[in-house]
C-alpha positions as CSV (number, residue, x, y, z in Angstrom):
1,M,-159.5,41.0,208.6
2,K,-158.0,37.9,207.1
3,T,-156.8,39.9,204.1
4,V,-155.2,42.6,206.4
5,A,-153.5,39.9,208.5
6,L,-152.1,38.3,205.4
7,L,-150.9,41.6,204.1
8,L,-149.2,42.5,207.4
9,S,-147.6,39.0,207.5
10,S,-146.2,39.5,203.9
11,L,-144.9,43.0,204.8
12,M,-143.1,41.6,207.9
13,L,-141.5,38.8,206.0
14,A,-140.3,41.2,203.3
15,A,-138.9,43.6,206.0
16,T,-137.1,40.7,207.7
17,A,-135.6,39.6,204.4
18,H,-134.5,43.1,203.5
19,A,-133.0,43.6,207.0
20,N,-130.9,40.4,206.5
21,E,-129.6,41.5,203.1
22,P,-126.7,43.8,204.4
23,A,-125.6,41.1,206.9
24,A,-125.5,38.5,204.1
25,A,-123.7,40.9,201.8
26,S,-121.1,41.8,204.4
27,A,-120.6,38.2,205.6
28,K,-118.1,37.4,202.9
29,P,-115.0,39.7,202.8
30,D,-114.1,41.4,199.5
31,L,-110.5,40.4,198.7
32,A,-110.2,42.9,195.9
33,K,-111.1,45.8,198.3
34,G,-108.7,44.3,200.8
35,G,-105.9,44.3,198.3
36,A,-106.6,47.9,197.4
37,I,-106.3,48.8,201.1
38,S,-103.1,46.8,201.3
39,T,-101.6,48.8,198.4
40,Q,-102.7,52.2,199.7
41,V,-102.1,51.7,203.5
42,C,-100.2,48.6,204.5
43,A,-97.7,47.7,201.8
44,A,-95.0,50.3,202.8
45,C,-94.3,48.4,206.0
46,H,-95.8,44.9,205.4
47,T,-95.1,44.5,201.7
48,A,-97.8,44.0,199.1
49,D,-98.5,40.4,200.1
50,G,-97.6,40.7,203.8
51,S,-94.6,38.4,203.4
52,R,-91.0,38.9,204.4
53,G,-90.5,42.6,204.9
54,A,-88.3,44.3,207.6
55,P,-87.7,42.1,210.7
56,A,-89.2,44.9,212.9
57,N,-92.6,44.4,211.2
58,P,-94.6,41.2,211.4
59,I,-95.1,38.8,208.5
60,I,-98.9,38.8,208.1
61,A,-99.2,36.7,205.0
62,G,-101.2,33.6,205.9
63,Q,-102.1,35.0,209.4
64,H,-105.5,34.1,210.7
65,A,-108.1,36.7,209.4
66,E,-109.8,36.6,212.8
67,Y,-106.6,37.4,214.6
68,L,-105.8,40.3,212.2
69,V,-109.3,41.7,212.7
70,K,-108.8,41.5,216.5
71,Q,-105.5,43.3,216.4
72,L,-106.6,46.0,213.9
73,T,-109.7,46.6,216.0
74,E,-107.6,46.9,219.1
75,F,-105.1,49.3,217.5
76,K,-108.1,51.4,216.4
77,N,-109.7,51.5,219.8
78,G,-106.4,52.0,221.6
79,K,-106.4,48.7,223.5
80,R,-103.1,47.8,221.7
81,K,-100.7,50.7,221.7
82,N,-98.5,51.5,218.7
83,P,-98.6,55.1,217.3
84,V,-98.0,54.0,213.7
85,M,-100.5,51.3,213.7
86,Q,-103.1,53.3,215.6
87,G,-102.8,56.0,213.0
88,M,-103.2,53.5,210.1
89,A,-106.1,51.7,211.7
90,A,-108.0,54.8,212.8
91,P,-109.7,55.6,209.4
92,L,-110.5,51.9,208.6
93,S,-114.2,50.9,208.9
94,E,-115.2,47.5,210.3
95,E,-115.7,46.4,206.7
96,D,-112.3,47.6,205.6
97,I,-110.7,45.7,208.5
98,R,-112.5,42.5,207.5
99,N,-111.5,42.9,203.9
100,V,-107.8,43.7,204.4
101,S,-107.5,40.9,207.0
102,A,-109.0,38.4,204.7
103,F,-106.7,39.6,201.9
104,Y,-103.6,38.9,203.9
105,A,-105.0,35.7,205.3
106,S,-105.4,34.4,201.7
107,K,-101.6,34.8,201.1
108,T,-98.9,32.2,201.8
109,A,-95.9,33.2,203.8
110,K,-92.4,32.1,202.7
111,P,-90.5,29.8,205.2
112,G,-88.2,31.4,207.7
113,F,-85.1,30.1,209.5
114,A,-83.4,30.3,212.9
115,K,-80.1,32.3,213.0
116,N,-78.5,31.0,216.2
117,K,-77.6,27.3,216.2
118,A,-76.4,27.5,219.7
119,T,-79.8,28.3,221.2
120,V,-82.0,26.1,219.0
121,A,-82.2,23.3,221.5
122,L,-83.2,25.6,224.3
123,G,-85.8,27.3,222.2
124,E,-87.3,24.0,221.1
125,K,-87.3,22.7,224.7
126,I,-89.3,25.7,225.9
127,Y,-91.6,25.8,222.8
128,R,-92.5,22.2,223.0
129,G,-92.3,21.5,226.8
130,G,-92.2,24.7,228.7
131,V,-90.2,25.1,231.9
132,A,-92.0,23.1,234.6
133,E,-90.2,24.3,237.6
134,R,-91.2,27.9,236.9
135,N,-94.7,27.1,235.6
136,I,-93.9,28.3,232.1
137,P,-96.2,26.4,229.7
138,A,-95.2,25.1,226.4
139,C,-95.7,27.6,223.6
140,A,-97.1,24.8,221.5
141,A,-100.1,24.5,223.8
142,C,-101.6,27.6,222.3
143,H,-99.6,28.2,219.1
144,G,-99.6,24.6,218.0
145,P,-96.7,22.2,217.3
146,A,-95.9,23.8,213.9
147,G,-96.8,27.3,215.1
148,S,-100.1,27.4,213.2
149,G,-101.9,29.2,216.1
150,M,-105.6,29.3,217.0
151,P,-108.0,32.0,215.6
152,A,-108.7,34.6,217.0
153,Q,-106.6,34.7,220.2
154,Y,-103.3,33.1,219.2
155,P,-101.5,34.0,216.0
156,R,-99.7,31.8,213.5
157,V,-96.1,32.2,214.6
158,G,-94.2,29.6,212.6
159,G,-91.7,31.3,210.3
160,Q,-92.3,34.8,211.9
161,H,-89.4,37.2,212.1
162,G,-87.4,36.2,215.3
163,D,-86.7,39.9,216.0
164,Y,-90.4,40.7,215.9
165,I,-91.3,37.8,218.2
166,E,-88.7,38.8,220.7
167,A,-89.8,42.5,220.7
168,Q,-93.4,41.5,221.3
169,M,-92.5,39.1,224.1
170,L,-90.5,41.8,225.8
171,A,-93.4,44.3,225.3
172,F,-95.7,41.8,227.0
173,R,-93.3,41.4,229.9
174,T,-92.8,45.2,230.4
175,G,-96.5,45.9,230.0
176,A,-96.0,48.0,226.9
177,R,-98.3,45.5,225.1
178,G,-101.2,44.6,227.3
179,N,-103.9,43.0,225.0
180,N,-103.3,39.4,226.0
181,A,-103.3,38.5,229.7
182,V,-102.1,34.9,229.0
183,M,-99.0,36.1,227.2
184,T,-98.3,38.7,229.8
185,G,-98.4,36.0,232.5
186,V,-96.2,33.6,230.5
187,V,-93.3,35.9,229.6
188,A,-93.3,37.4,233.2
189,R,-91.6,34.2,234.2
190,M,-89.1,34.1,231.3
191,N,-85.6,35.6,231.2
192,D,-84.0,37.4,228.3
193,K,-82.0,34.3,227.2
194,E,-85.1,32.1,227.1
195,I,-87.1,34.7,225.2
196,K,-84.4,35.2,222.6
197,A,-84.0,31.4,222.2
198,V,-87.7,30.8,221.7
199,S,-88.0,33.7,219.3
200,D,-85.2,32.4,217.1
201,Y,-86.6,28.9,217.2
202,I,-90.0,30.1,216.1
203,A,-88.4,31.9,213.2
204,G,-87.4,28.5,211.7
205,L,-90.6,26.6,212.7
206,R,-92.6,25.2,209.9
C-alpha cells in the first residue's frame, strides 16, 4: 500500500507540473510573434512601430501592454465599437493579443506638440486642476502629471495625437464609446472648447 501511495503521489506531482507548463510558457509574451502580427495586421494604420501615423489613429508605441490587451479584447467581444478594429481583432487569439500588445509596449513613441498656443493655458488648467465648480476632475488624477497613465484602465496619453484624443472624448460624451464609465462621466460635464483645449495640451505633454 505504501508503494502504491508513493506512486500515486508521484503521478499527481508530475501531472501538476505538466498542467503548469502551458501557463508558464504563455506567461511571457513573444515579441517576435507580436512584431509579425504588427506587420501583417496593424502596420497599415498604426505604422510598423506604432509611432506617429495618421492623426485619426492612436499612437500605440509605448502604450501599456495591459491597456492594449484590454482594448483589443473589448474590440473583439464588441464592448468597444469600431467596425475596422472589430474586424482586425476578431481573428486574434488571446495569445496573439498579448504578443502584439507587448510588442507595441516595448517601443518608444516620439514626442508630440500642441498646435494652438491660444488654448494651452486652458488645457493645462483643466488637465492639472479640473474645473471645480462643475465637478470636472483633473485629468492628471488618472493619467498622471506627465500623461503616463495607469495600466490597465487609463492609457498613456502624453504626446498622443490631439485629433485622436478629441475624437475619443467626444465619442465618450455621445455614448459612441462606452467602455469606460469614468471617462463618460467626466466628459459629460465638458464643453467643446474645453475638450479641444485639453486634447491639444495633451498632444504636447511629455
